[in-house]
CHARMM-style PDB file with segment names, atoms N, HN, CA, C and O in Angstrom:
ATOM      1  N   UNK     1       2.799 -10.482  -2.302  1.00  0.00      PROA
ATOM      2  CA  UNK     1       1.681 -11.318  -2.026  1.00  0.00      PROA
ATOM      3  C   UNK     1       1.571 -12.247  -3.169  1.00  0.00      PROA
ATOM      4  O   UNK     1       1.507 -11.838  -4.328  1.00  0.00      PROA
ATOM      5  N   UNK     2       1.549 -13.487  -2.848  1.00  0.00      PROA
ATOM      6  HN  UNK     2       1.601 -13.819  -1.906  1.00  0.00      PROA
ATOM      7  CA  UNK     2       1.336 -14.590  -3.800  1.00  0.00      PROA
ATOM      8  C   UNK     2      -0.047 -14.449  -4.610  1.00  0.00      PROA
ATOM      9  O   UNK     2      -1.099 -14.386  -3.974  1.00  0.00      PROA
ATOM     10  N   UNK     3      -0.043 -14.404  -5.866  1.00  0.00      PROA
ATOM     11  HN  UNK     3       0.811 -14.455  -6.383  1.00  0.00      PROA
ATOM     12  CA  UNK     3      -1.200 -14.178  -6.616  1.00  0.00      PROA
ATOM     13  C   UNK     3      -2.249 -15.246  -6.284  1.00  0.00      PROA
ATOM     14  O   UNK     3      -3.417 -14.899  -6.105  1.00  0.00      PROA
ATOM     15  N   UNK     4      -1.902 -16.459  -6.201  1.00  0.00      PROA
ATOM     16  HN  UNK     4      -0.953 -16.741  -6.346  1.00  0.00      PROA
ATOM     17  CA  UNK     4      -2.880 -17.588  -5.966  1.00  0.00      PROA
ATOM     18  C   UNK     4      -3.565 -17.479  -4.561  1.00  0.00      PROA
ATOM     19  O   UNK     4      -4.745 -17.770  -4.370  1.00  0.00      PROA
ATOM     20  N   UNK     5      -2.741 -17.051  -3.643  1.00  0.00      PROA
ATOM     21  HN  UNK     5      -1.781 -16.814  -3.798  1.00  0.00      PROA
ATOM     22  CA  UNK     5      -3.271 -16.762  -2.205  1.00  0.00      PROA
ATOM     23  C   UNK     5      -4.219 -15.597  -2.278  1.00  0.00      PROA
ATOM     24  O   UNK     5      -5.332 -15.652  -1.755  1.00  0.00      PROA
ATOM     25  N   UNK     6      -3.789 -14.570  -2.908  1.00  0.00      PROA
ATOM     26  HN  UNK     6      -2.885 -14.525  -3.333  1.00  0.00      PROA
ATOM     27  CA  UNK     6      -4.592 -13.366  -3.015  1.00  0.00      PROA
ATOM     28  C   UNK     6      -5.951 -13.620  -3.692  1.00  0.00      PROA
ATOM     29  O   UNK     6      -6.985 -13.148  -3.220  1.00  0.00      PROA
ATOM     30  N   UNK     7      -5.933 -14.347  -4.766  1.00  0.00      PROA
ATOM     31  HN  UNK     7      -5.093 -14.731  -5.149  1.00  0.00      PROA
ATOM     32  CA  UNK     7      -7.217 -14.745  -5.429  1.00  0.00      PROA
ATOM     33  C   UNK     7      -8.026 -15.579  -4.552  1.00  0.00      PROA
ATOM     34  O   UNK     7      -9.242 -15.403  -4.475  1.00  0.00      PROA
ATOM     35  N   UNK     8      -7.380 -16.535  -3.843  1.00  0.00      PROA
ATOM     36  HN  UNK     8      -6.392 -16.678  -3.906  1.00  0.00      PROA
ATOM     37  CA  UNK     8      -8.214 -17.544  -3.024  1.00  0.00      PROA
ATOM     38  C   UNK     8      -8.790 -17.012  -1.816  1.00  0.00      PROA
ATOM     39  O   UNK     8      -9.793 -17.515  -1.310  1.00  0.00      PROA
ATOM     40  N   UNK     9      -8.147 -15.931  -1.297  1.00  0.00      PROA
ATOM     41  HN  UNK     9      -7.333 -15.522  -1.708  1.00  0.00      PROA
ATOM     42  CA  UNK     9      -8.578 -15.387  -0.034  1.00  0.00      PROA
ATOM     43  C   UNK     9      -9.171 -13.941  -0.220  1.00  0.00      PROA
ATOM     44  O   UNK     9      -9.244 -13.138   0.711  1.00  0.00      PROA
ATOM     45  N   UNK    10      -9.596 -13.674  -1.532  1.00  0.00      PROA
ATOM     46  HN  UNK    10      -9.537 -14.325  -2.288  1.00  0.00      PROA
ATOM     47  CA  UNK    10      -9.907 -12.270  -1.807  1.00  0.00      PROA
ATOM     48  C   UNK    10     -11.025 -11.693  -0.931  1.00  0.00      PROA
ATOM     49  O   UNK    10     -10.958 -10.510  -0.597  1.00  0.00      PROA
ATOM     50  N   UNK    11     -12.076 -12.485  -0.530  1.00  0.00      PROA
ATOM     51  HN  UNK    11     -12.130 -13.446  -0.801  1.00  0.00      PROA
ATOM     52  CA  UNK    11     -13.133 -11.889   0.163  1.00  0.00      PROA
ATOM     53  C   UNK    11     -12.585 -11.431   1.634  1.00  0.00      PROA
ATOM     54  O   UNK    11     -12.975 -10.402   2.187  1.00  0.00      PROA
ATOM     55  N   UNK    12     -11.714 -12.253   2.143  1.00  0.00      PROA
ATOM     56  HN  UNK    12     -11.397 -13.089   1.693  1.00  0.00      PROA
ATOM     57  CA  UNK    12     -11.136 -11.927   3.467  1.00  0.00      PROA
ATOM     58  C   UNK    12     -10.174 -10.763   3.402  1.00  0.00      PROA
ATOM     59  O   UNK    12     -10.185  -9.859   4.238  1.00  0.00      PROA
ATOM     60  N   UNK    13      -9.357 -10.816   2.397  1.00  0.00      PROA
ATOM     61  HN  UNK    13      -9.348 -11.550   1.717  1.00  0.00      PROA
ATOM     62  CA  UNK    13      -8.325  -9.787   2.211  1.00  0.00      PROA
ATOM     63  C   UNK    13      -8.819  -8.471   1.750  1.00  0.00      PROA
ATOM     64  O   UNK    13      -8.162  -7.462   2.003  1.00  0.00      PROA
ATOM     65  N   UNK    14      -9.934  -8.408   1.088  1.00  0.00      PROA
ATOM     66  HN  UNK    14     -10.468  -9.229   0.882  1.00  0.00      PROA
ATOM     67  CA  UNK    14     -10.506  -7.292   0.472  1.00  0.00      PROA
ATOM     68  C   UNK    14     -10.586  -6.088   1.469  1.00  0.00      PROA
ATOM     69  O   UNK    14     -10.104  -4.992   1.182  1.00  0.00      PROA
ATOM     70  N   UNK    15     -11.221  -6.346   2.660  1.00  0.00      PROA
ATOM     71  HN  UNK    15     -11.613  -7.236   2.893  1.00  0.00      PROA
ATOM     72  CA  UNK    15     -11.426  -5.316   3.695  1.00  0.00      PROA
ATOM     73  C   UNK    15     -10.096  -4.677   4.198  1.00  0.00      PROA
ATOM     74  O   UNK    15      -9.979  -3.475   4.441  1.00  0.00      PROA
ATOM     75  N   UNK    16      -9.105  -5.606   4.329  1.00  0.00      PROA
ATOM     76  HN  UNK    16      -9.200  -6.581   4.132  1.00  0.00      PROA
ATOM     77  CA  UNK    16      -7.771  -5.182   4.793  1.00  0.00      PROA
ATOM     78  C   UNK    16      -7.082  -4.290   3.771  1.00  0.00      PROA
ATOM     79  O   UNK    16      -6.395  -3.319   4.088  1.00  0.00      PROA
ATOM     80  N   UNK    17      -7.323  -4.703   2.467  1.00  0.00      PROA
ATOM     81  HN  UNK    17      -7.881  -5.492   2.209  1.00  0.00      PROA
ATOM     82  CA  UNK    17      -6.778  -3.913   1.462  1.00  0.00      PROA
ATOM     83  C   UNK    17      -7.391  -2.541   1.448  1.00  0.00      PROA
ATOM     84  O   UNK    17      -6.675  -1.549   1.311  1.00  0.00      PROA
ATOM     85  N   UNK    18      -8.687  -2.455   1.585  1.00  0.00      PROA
ATOM     86  HN  UNK    18      -9.268  -3.261   1.697  1.00  0.00      PROA
ATOM     87  CA  UNK    18      -9.362  -1.120   1.588  1.00  0.00      PROA
ATOM     88  C   UNK    18      -8.926  -0.273   2.859  1.00  0.00      PROA
ATOM     89  O   UNK    18      -8.862   0.956   2.808  1.00  0.00      PROA
ATOM     90  N   UNK    19      -8.649  -0.958   3.932  1.00  0.00      PROA
ATOM     91  HN  UNK    19      -8.702  -1.956   3.973  1.00  0.00      PROA
ATOM     92  CA  UNK    19      -8.127  -0.114   5.098  1.00  0.00      PROA
ATOM     93  C   UNK    19      -6.722   0.431   4.752  1.00  0.00      PROA
ATOM     94  O   UNK    19      -6.414   1.569   5.107  1.00  0.00      PROA
ATOM     95  N   UNK    20      -5.931  -0.296   4.120  1.00  0.00      PROA
ATOM     96  HN  UNK    20      -6.181  -1.220   3.831  1.00  0.00      PROA
ATOM     97  CA  UNK    20      -4.501   0.090   3.832  1.00  0.00      PROA
ATOM     98  C   UNK    20      -4.545   1.204   2.621  1.00  0.00      PROA
ATOM     99  O   UNK    20      -3.852   2.221   2.662  1.00  0.00      PROA
ATOM    100  N   UNK    21      -5.313   0.939   1.692  1.00  0.00      PROA
ATOM    101  HN  UNK    21      -5.875   0.113   1.658  1.00  0.00      PROA
ATOM    102  CA  UNK    21      -5.351   1.767   0.424  1.00  0.00      PROA
ATOM    103  C   UNK    21      -6.801   2.192   0.242  1.00  0.00      PROA
ATOM    104  O   UNK    21      -7.505   1.740  -0.661  1.00  0.00      PROA
ATOM    105  N   UNK    22      -7.224   3.100   1.159  1.00  0.00      PROA
ATOM    106  HN  UNK    22      -6.652   3.467   1.893  1.00  0.00      PROA
ATOM    107  CA  UNK    22      -8.538   3.662   1.271  1.00  0.00      PROA
ATOM    108  C   UNK    22      -9.144   4.348   0.055  1.00  0.00      PROA
ATOM    109  O   UNK    22     -10.359   4.510  -0.054  1.00  0.00      PROA
ATOM    110  N   UNK    23      -8.168   4.785  -0.948  1.00  0.00      PROA
ATOM    111  HN  UNK    23      -7.181   4.653  -0.859  1.00  0.00      PROA
ATOM    112  CA  UNK    23      -8.757   5.404  -2.093  1.00  0.00      PROA
ATOM    113  C   UNK    23      -9.314   4.434  -3.074  1.00  0.00      PROA
ATOM    114  O   UNK    23      -9.940   4.829  -4.057  1.00  0.00      PROA
ATOM    115  N   UNK    24      -9.103   3.173  -2.832  1.00  0.00      PROA
ATOM    116  HN  UNK    24      -8.594   2.851  -2.034  1.00  0.00      PROA
ATOM    117  CA  UNK    24      -9.674   2.168  -3.734  1.00  0.00      PROA
ATOM    118  C   UNK    24     -11.166   1.939  -3.274  1.00  0.00      PROA
ATOM    119  O   UNK    24     -11.483   1.700  -2.109  1.00  0.00      PROA
ATOM    120  N   UNK    25     -11.983   2.035  -4.265  1.00  0.00      PROA
ATOM    121  HN  UNK    25     -11.724   2.229  -5.212  1.00  0.00      PROA
ATOM    122  CA  UNK    25     -13.460   1.913  -4.027  1.00  0.00      PROA
ATOM    123  C   UNK    25     -13.844   0.404  -4.028  1.00  0.00      PROA
ATOM    124  O   UNK    25     -13.112  -0.493  -4.445  1.00  0.00      PROA
ATOM    125  N   UNK    26     -15.026   0.251  -3.532  1.00  0.00      PROA
ATOM    126  HN  UNK    26     -15.621   0.980  -3.193  1.00  0.00      PROA
ATOM    127  CA  UNK    26     -15.679  -1.184  -3.606  1.00  0.00      PROA
ATOM    128  C   UNK    26     -15.689  -1.647  -5.053  1.00  0.00      PROA
ATOM    129  O   UNK    26     -15.312  -2.781  -5.349  1.00  0.00      PROA
ATOM    130  N   UNK    27     -16.123  -0.769  -5.959  1.00  0.00      PROA
ATOM    131  HN  UNK    27     -16.429   0.152  -5.718  1.00  0.00      PROA
ATOM    132  CA  UNK    27     -16.174  -1.169  -7.357  1.00  0.00      PROA
ATOM    133  C   UNK    27     -14.810  -1.485  -7.862  1.00  0.00      PROA
ATOM    134  O   UNK    27     -14.646  -2.446  -8.613  1.00  0.00      PROA
ATOM    135  N   UNK    28     -13.798  -0.703  -7.477  1.00  0.00      PROA
ATOM    136  HN  UNK    28     -13.932   0.077  -6.867  1.00  0.00      PROA
ATOM    137  CA  UNK    28     -12.462  -1.149  -7.877  1.00  0.00      PROA
ATOM    138  C   UNK    28     -12.130  -2.487  -7.487  1.00  0.00      PROA
ATOM    139  O   UNK    28     -11.635  -3.263  -8.304  1.00  0.00      PROA
ATOM    140  N   UNK    29     -12.373  -2.832  -6.252  1.00  0.00      PROA
ATOM    141  HN  UNK    29     -12.775  -2.202  -5.588  1.00  0.00      PROA
ATOM    142  CA  UNK    29     -12.075  -4.145  -5.617  1.00  0.00      PROA
ATOM    143  C   UNK    29     -12.938  -5.221  -6.300  1.00  0.00      PROA
ATOM    144  O   UNK    29     -12.432  -6.305  -6.593  1.00  0.00      PROA
ATOM    145  N   UNK    30     -14.235  -4.946  -6.560  1.00  0.00      PROA
ATOM    146  HN  UNK    30     -14.645  -4.066  -6.322  1.00  0.00      PROA
ATOM    147  CA  UNK    30     -14.921  -5.983  -7.212  1.00  0.00      PROA
ATOM    148  C   UNK    30     -14.404  -6.331  -8.584  1.00  0.00      PROA
ATOM    149  O   UNK    30     -14.423  -7.488  -9.002  1.00  0.00      PROA
ATOM    150  N   UNK    31     -13.929  -5.280  -9.300  1.00  0.00      PROA
ATOM    151  HN  UNK    31     -13.914  -4.340  -8.960  1.00  0.00      PROA
ATOM    152  CA  UNK    31     -13.388  -5.535 -10.721  1.00  0.00      PROA
ATOM    153  C   UNK    31     -12.119  -6.323 -10.596  1.00  0.00      PROA
ATOM    154  O   UNK    31     -11.924  -7.278 -11.348  1.00  0.00      PROA
ATOM    155  N   UNK    32     -11.221  -5.961  -9.654  1.00  0.00      PROA
ATOM    156  HN  UNK    32     -11.380  -5.186  -9.043  1.00  0.00      PROA
ATOM    157  CA  UNK    32      -9.900  -6.567  -9.413  1.00  0.00      PROA
ATOM    158  C   UNK    32     -10.000  -8.012  -9.130  1.00  0.00      PROA
ATOM    159  O   UNK    32      -9.215  -8.803  -9.654  1.00  0.00      PROA
ATOM    160  N   UNK    33     -11.015  -8.422  -8.254  1.00  0.00      PROA
ATOM    161  HN  UNK    33     -11.652  -7.780  -7.829  1.00  0.00      PROA
ATOM    162  CA  UNK    33     -11.246  -9.816  -7.881  1.00  0.00      PROA
ATOM    163  C   UNK    33      -9.989 -10.623  -7.600  1.00  0.00      PROA
ATOM    164  O   UNK    33      -9.887 -11.774  -8.023  1.00  0.00      PROA
ATOM    165  N   UNK    34      -9.099 -10.075  -6.942  1.00  0.00      PROA
ATOM    166  HN  UNK    34      -9.183  -9.140  -6.599  1.00  0.00      PROA
ATOM    167  CA  UNK    34      -7.885 -10.854  -6.508  1.00  0.00      PROA
ATOM    168  C   UNK    34      -6.830 -10.881  -7.464  1.00  0.00      PROA
ATOM    169  O   UNK    34      -5.851 -11.564  -7.162  1.00  0.00      PROA
ATOM    170  N   UNK    35      -6.826 -10.242  -8.627  1.00  0.00      PROA
ATOM    171  HN  UNK    35      -7.621  -9.688  -8.872  1.00  0.00      PROA
ATOM    172  CA  UNK    35      -5.803 -10.216  -9.661  1.00  0.00      PROA
ATOM    173  C   UNK    35      -4.748  -9.197  -9.230  1.00  0.00      PROA
ATOM    174  O   UNK    35      -4.978  -7.989  -9.175  1.00  0.00      PROA
ATOM    175  N   UNK    36      -3.570  -9.768  -8.926  1.00  0.00      PROA
ATOM    176  HN  UNK    36      -3.383 -10.749  -8.971  1.00  0.00      PROA
ATOM    177  CA  UNK    36      -2.515  -8.899  -8.378  1.00  0.00      PROA
ATOM    178  C   UNK    36      -2.081  -7.822  -9.369  1.00  0.00      PROA
ATOM    179  O   UNK    36      -1.833  -6.705  -8.916  1.00  0.00      PROA
ATOM    180  N   UNK    37      -1.968  -8.044 -10.645  1.00  0.00      PROA
ATOM    181  HN  UNK    37      -2.170  -8.952 -11.013  1.00  0.00      PROA
ATOM    182  CA  UNK    37      -1.544  -7.064 -11.623  1.00  0.00      PROA
ATOM    183  C   UNK    37      -2.563  -6.032 -11.643  1.00  0.00      PROA
ATOM    184  O   UNK    37      -2.183  -4.861 -11.648  1.00  0.00      PROA
ATOM    185  N   UNK    38      -3.838  -6.304 -11.656  1.00  0.00      PROA
ATOM    186  HN  UNK    38      -4.147  -7.256 -11.652  1.00  0.00      PROA
ATOM    187  CA  UNK    38      -4.893  -5.310 -11.675  1.00  0.00      PROA
ATOM    188  C   UNK    38      -4.862  -4.486 -10.332  1.00  0.00      PROA
ATOM    189  O   UNK    38      -5.115  -3.282 -10.369  1.00  0.00      PROA
ATOM    190  N   UNK    39      -4.566  -5.098  -9.188  1.00  0.00      PROA
ATOM    191  HN  UNK    39      -4.361  -6.076  -9.159  1.00  0.00      PROA
ATOM    192  CA  UNK    39      -4.440  -4.354  -7.871  1.00  0.00      PROA
ATOM    193  C   UNK    39      -3.338  -3.364  -7.959  1.00  0.00      PROA
ATOM    194  O   UNK    39      -3.507  -2.215  -7.551  1.00  0.00      PROA
ATOM    195  N   UNK    40      -2.203  -3.766  -8.481  1.00  0.00      PROA
ATOM    196  HN  UNK    40      -2.066  -4.700  -8.812  1.00  0.00      PROA
ATOM    197  CA  UNK    40      -1.050  -2.947  -8.633  1.00  0.00      PROA
ATOM    198  C   UNK    40      -1.420  -1.796  -9.498  1.00  0.00      PROA
ATOM    199  O   UNK    40      -1.177  -0.659  -9.095  1.00  0.00      PROA
ATOM    200  N   UNK    41      -1.979  -1.990 -10.639  1.00  0.00      PROA
ATOM    201  HN  UNK    41      -2.176  -2.914 -10.966  1.00  0.00      PROA
ATOM    202  CA  UNK    41      -2.341  -0.936 -11.608  1.00  0.00      PROA
ATOM    203  C   UNK    41      -3.302   0.094 -10.968  1.00  0.00      PROA
ATOM    204  O   UNK    41      -3.172   1.294 -11.209  1.00  0.00      PROA
ATOM    205  N   UNK    42      -4.237  -0.369 -10.176  1.00  0.00      PROA
ATOM    206  HN  UNK    42      -4.343  -1.344  -9.980  1.00  0.00      PROA
ATOM    207  CA  UNK    42      -5.270   0.463  -9.575  1.00  0.00      PROA
ATOM    208  C   UNK    42      -4.622   1.285  -8.461  1.00  0.00      PROA
ATOM    209  O   UNK    42      -4.953   2.461  -8.308  1.00  0.00      PROA
ATOM    210  N   UNK    43      -3.700   0.699  -7.670  1.00  0.00      PROA
ATOM    211  HN  UNK    43      -3.431  -0.256  -7.794  1.00  0.00      PROA
ATOM    212  CA  UNK    43      -3.037   1.450  -6.638  1.00  0.00      PROA
ATOM    213  C   UNK    43      -2.122   2.514  -7.255  1.00  0.00      PROA
ATOM    214  O   UNK    43      -2.012   3.619  -6.723  1.00  0.00      PROA
ATOM    215  N   UNK    44      -1.441   2.172  -8.419  1.00  0.00      PROA
ATOM    216  HN  UNK    44      -1.530   1.274  -8.851  1.00  0.00      PROA
ATOM    217  CA  UNK    44      -0.707   3.101  -9.118  1.00  0.00      PROA
ATOM    218  C   UNK    44      -1.554   4.289  -9.563  1.00  0.00      PROA
ATOM    219  O   UNK    44      -1.208   5.449  -9.338  1.00  0.00      PROA
ATOM    220  N   UNK    45      -2.623   3.974 -10.174  1.00  0.00      PROA
ATOM    221  HN  UNK    45      -2.903   3.031 -10.358  1.00  0.00      PROA
ATOM    222  CA  UNK    45      -3.528   5.052 -10.586  1.00  0.00      PROA
ATOM    223  C   UNK    45      -3.989   5.967  -9.515  1.00  0.00      PROA
ATOM    224  O   UNK    45      -3.979   7.186  -9.689  1.00  0.00      PROA
ATOM    225  N   UNK    46      -4.411   5.398  -8.367  1.00  0.00      PROA
ATOM    226  HN  UNK    46      -4.420   4.408  -8.226  1.00  0.00      PROA
ATOM    227  CA  UNK    46      -4.911   6.264  -7.264  1.00  0.00      PROA
ATOM    228  C   UNK    46      -3.909   6.936  -6.431  1.00  0.00      PROA
ATOM    229  O   UNK    46      -4.188   7.999  -5.878  1.00  0.00      PROA
ATOM    230  N   UNK    47      -2.674   6.341  -6.298  1.00  0.00      PROA
ATOM    231  HN  UNK    47      -2.447   5.477  -6.747  1.00  0.00      PROA
ATOM    232  CA  UNK    47      -1.662   6.858  -5.432  1.00  0.00      PROA
ATOM    233  C   UNK    47      -0.467   7.354  -6.173  1.00  0.00      PROA
ATOM    234  O   UNK    47       0.323   8.035  -5.519  1.00  0.00      PROA
ATOM    235  N   UNK    48      -0.212   7.133  -7.389  1.00  0.00      PROA
ATOM    236  HN  UNK    48      -0.854   6.580  -7.920  1.00  0.00      PROA
ATOM    237  CA  UNK    48       0.944   7.591  -8.189  1.00  0.00      PROA
ATOM    238  C   UNK    48       2.209   6.856  -7.744  1.00  0.00      PROA
ATOM    239  O   UNK    48       3.289   7.402  -7.969  1.00  0.00      PROA
ATOM    240  N   UNK    49       2.179   5.768  -7.185  1.00  0.00      PROA
ATOM    241  HN  UNK    49       1.301   5.324  -7.002  1.00  0.00      PROA
ATOM    242  CA  UNK    49       3.326   5.095  -6.753  1.00  0.00      PROA
ATOM    243  C   UNK    49       3.960   4.212  -7.878  1.00  0.00      PROA
ATOM    244  O   UNK    49       3.267   3.777  -8.797  1.00  0.00      PROA
ATOM    245  N   UNK    50       5.261   3.967  -7.779  1.00  0.00      PROA
ATOM    246  HN  UNK    50       5.825   4.319  -7.032  1.00  0.00      PROA
ATOM    247  CA  UNK    50       5.986   3.098  -8.714  1.00  0.00      PROA
ATOM    248  C   UNK    50       5.497   1.636  -8.451  1.00  0.00      PROA
ATOM    249  O   UNK    50       5.062   1.282  -7.355  1.00  0.00      PROA
ATOM    250  N   UNK    51       5.595   0.853  -9.487  1.00  0.00      PROA
ATOM    251  HN  UNK    51       5.948   1.141 -10.377  1.00  0.00      PROA
ATOM    252  CA  UNK    51       5.321  -0.599  -9.339  1.00  0.00      PROA
ATOM    253  C   UNK    51       6.148  -1.296  -8.322  1.00  0.00      PROA
ATOM    254  O   UNK    51       5.684  -2.150  -7.566  1.00  0.00      PROA
ATOM    255  N   UNK    52       7.431  -0.894  -8.325  1.00  0.00      PROA
ATOM    256  HN  UNK    52       7.808  -0.200  -8.939  1.00  0.00      PROA
ATOM    257  CA  UNK    52       8.379  -1.482  -7.277  1.00  0.00      PROA
ATOM    258  C   UNK    52       7.852  -1.120  -5.875  1.00  0.00      PROA
ATOM    259  O   UNK    52       7.734  -1.969  -4.991  1.00  0.00      PROA
ATOM    260  N   UNK    53       7.569   0.060  -5.728  1.00  0.00      PROA
ATOM    261  HN  UNK    53       7.665   0.749  -6.446  1.00  0.00      PROA
ATOM    262  CA  UNK    53       7.097   0.472  -4.255  1.00  0.00      PROA
ATOM    263  C   UNK    53       5.797  -0.255  -3.958  1.00  0.00      PROA
ATOM    264  O   UNK    53       5.617  -0.660  -2.809  1.00  0.00      PROA
ATOM    265  N   UNK    54       4.888  -0.452  -4.880  1.00  0.00      PROA
ATOM    266  HN  UNK    54       5.034  -0.123  -5.812  1.00  0.00      PROA
ATOM    267  CA  UNK    54       3.645  -1.138  -4.525  1.00  0.00      PROA
ATOM    268  C   UNK    54       3.951  -2.623  -4.279  1.00  0.00      PROA
ATOM    269  O   UNK    54       3.382  -3.258  -3.391  1.00  0.00      PROA
ATOM    270  N   UNK    55       4.839  -3.135  -5.073  1.00  0.00      PROA
ATOM    271  HN  UNK    55       5.301  -2.619  -5.795  1.00  0.00      PROA
ATOM    272  CA  UNK    55       5.283  -4.619  -4.816  1.00  0.00      PROA
ATOM    273  C   UNK    55       5.868  -4.655  -3.346  1.00  0.00      PROA
ATOM    274  O   UNK    55       5.498  -5.555  -2.591  1.00  0.00      PROA
ATOM    275  N   UNK    56       6.660  -3.817  -2.975  1.00  0.00      PROA
ATOM    276  HN  UNK    56       6.960  -3.086  -3.588  1.00  0.00      PROA
ATOM    277  CA  UNK    56       7.240  -3.882  -1.612  1.00  0.00      PROA
ATOM    278  C   UNK    56       6.050  -3.733  -0.593  1.00  0.00      PROA
ATOM    279  O   UNK    56       5.967  -4.515   0.353  1.00  0.00      PROA
ATOM    280  N   UNK    57       5.192  -2.802  -0.771  1.00  0.00      PROA
ATOM    281  HN  UNK    57       5.259  -2.166  -1.540  1.00  0.00      PROA
ATOM    282  CA  UNK    57       4.054  -2.585   0.110  1.00  0.00      PROA
ATOM    283  C   UNK    57       3.204  -3.921   0.212  1.00  0.00      PROA
ATOM    284  O   UNK    57       2.871  -4.387   1.302  1.00  0.00      PROA
ATOM    285  N   UNK    58       2.894  -4.473  -0.940  1.00  0.00      PROA
ATOM    286  HN  UNK    58       3.164  -4.095  -1.826  1.00  0.00      PROA
ATOM    287  CA  UNK    58       2.138  -5.680  -0.927  1.00  0.00      PROA
ATOM    288  C   UNK    58       2.821  -6.837  -0.236  1.00  0.00      PROA
ATOM    289  O   UNK    58       2.195  -7.603   0.497  1.00  0.00      PROA
ATOM    290  N   UNK    59       4.117  -6.953  -0.481  1.00  0.00      PROA
ATOM    291  HN  UNK    59       4.625  -6.330  -1.076  1.00  0.00      PROA
ATOM    292  CA  UNK    59       4.860  -7.976   0.304  1.00  0.00      PROA
ATOM    293  C   UNK    59       4.800  -7.808   1.727  1.00  0.00      PROA
ATOM    294  O   UNK    59       4.678  -8.773   2.480  1.00  0.00      PROA
ATOM    295  N   UNK    60       4.884  -6.568   2.144  1.00  0.00      PROA
ATOM    296  HN  UNK    60       4.984  -5.784   1.532  1.00  0.00      PROA
ATOM    297  CA  UNK    60       4.849  -6.170   3.621  1.00  0.00      PROA
ATOM    298  C   UNK    60       3.429  -6.441   4.109  1.00  0.00      PROA
ATOM    299  O   UNK    60       3.266  -7.017   5.184  1.00  0.00      PROA
ATOM    300  N   UNK    61       2.479  -6.082   3.424  1.00  0.00      PROA
ATOM    301  HN  UNK    61       2.611  -5.614   2.550  1.00  0.00      PROA
ATOM    302  CA  UNK    61       1.124  -6.354   3.718  1.00  0.00      PROA
ATOM    303  C   UNK    61       0.816  -7.774   3.930  1.00  0.00      PROA
ATOM    304  O   UNK    61       0.057  -8.125   4.833  1.00  0.00      PROA
ATOM    305  N   UNK    62       1.415  -8.654   3.078  1.00  0.00      PROA
ATOM    306  HN  UNK    62       2.031  -8.369   2.344  1.00  0.00      PROA
ATOM    307  CA  UNK    62       1.229 -10.086   3.057  1.00  0.00      PROA
ATOM    308  C   UNK    62       1.852 -10.617   4.270  1.00  0.00      PROA
ATOM    309  O   UNK    62       1.236 -11.466   4.913  1.00  0.00      PROA
ATOM    310  N   UNK    63       3.007 -10.213   4.659  1.00  0.00      PROA
ATOM    311  HN  UNK    63       3.508  -9.523   4.137  1.00  0.00      PROA
ATOM    312  CA  UNK    63       3.675 -10.706   5.880  1.00  0.00      PROA
ATOM    313  C   UNK    63       2.914 -10.301   7.156  1.00  0.00      PROA
ATOM    314  O   UNK    63       2.847 -11.069   8.116  1.00  0.00      PROA
ATOM    315  N   UNK    64       2.405  -9.218   7.151  1.00  0.00      PROA
ATOM    316  HN  UNK    64       2.460  -8.595   6.371  1.00  0.00      PROA
ATOM    317  CA  UNK    64       1.569  -8.808   8.348  1.00  0.00      PROA
ATOM    318  C   UNK    64       0.185  -9.387   8.438  1.00  0.00      PROA
ATOM    319  O   UNK    64      -0.367  -9.542   9.527  1.00  0.00      PROA
ATOM    320  N   UNK    65      -0.353  -9.695   7.339  1.00  0.00      PROA
ATOM    321  HN  UNK    65       0.096  -9.570   6.454  1.00  0.00      PROA
ATOM    322  CA  UNK    65      -1.692 -10.293   7.238  1.00  0.00      PROA
ATOM    323  C   UNK    65      -1.645 -11.809   7.589  1.00  0.00      PROA
ATOM    324  O   UNK    65      -2.662 -12.363   8.005  1.00  0.00      PROA
ATOM    325  N   UNK    66      -0.459 -12.497   7.425  1.00  0.00      PROA
ATOM    326  HN  UNK    66       0.368 -12.047   7.087  1.00  0.00      PROA
ATOM    327  CA  UNK    66      -0.322 -13.843   7.518  1.00  0.00      PROA
ATOM    328  C   UNK    66      -0.418 -14.371   9.039  1.00  0.00      PROA
ATOM    329  OT1 UNK    66      -0.312 -15.573   9.283  1.00  0.00      PROA
TER     330      UNK     66
END
């Protein structure tokens, strides 16, 4: 997911991100505010996935959301 697009559409994307990664809280998402690196870190923290796996999931998520 392109960082600029993520940040620009954060309010619209936020709900979809919460649907996919439900362990992320509203507070997590408020702090992240569309910052891709922080989103990846928080998903790693909550789910224990590798950065590469999260990058793949975000790219797939972006394609489906487009």
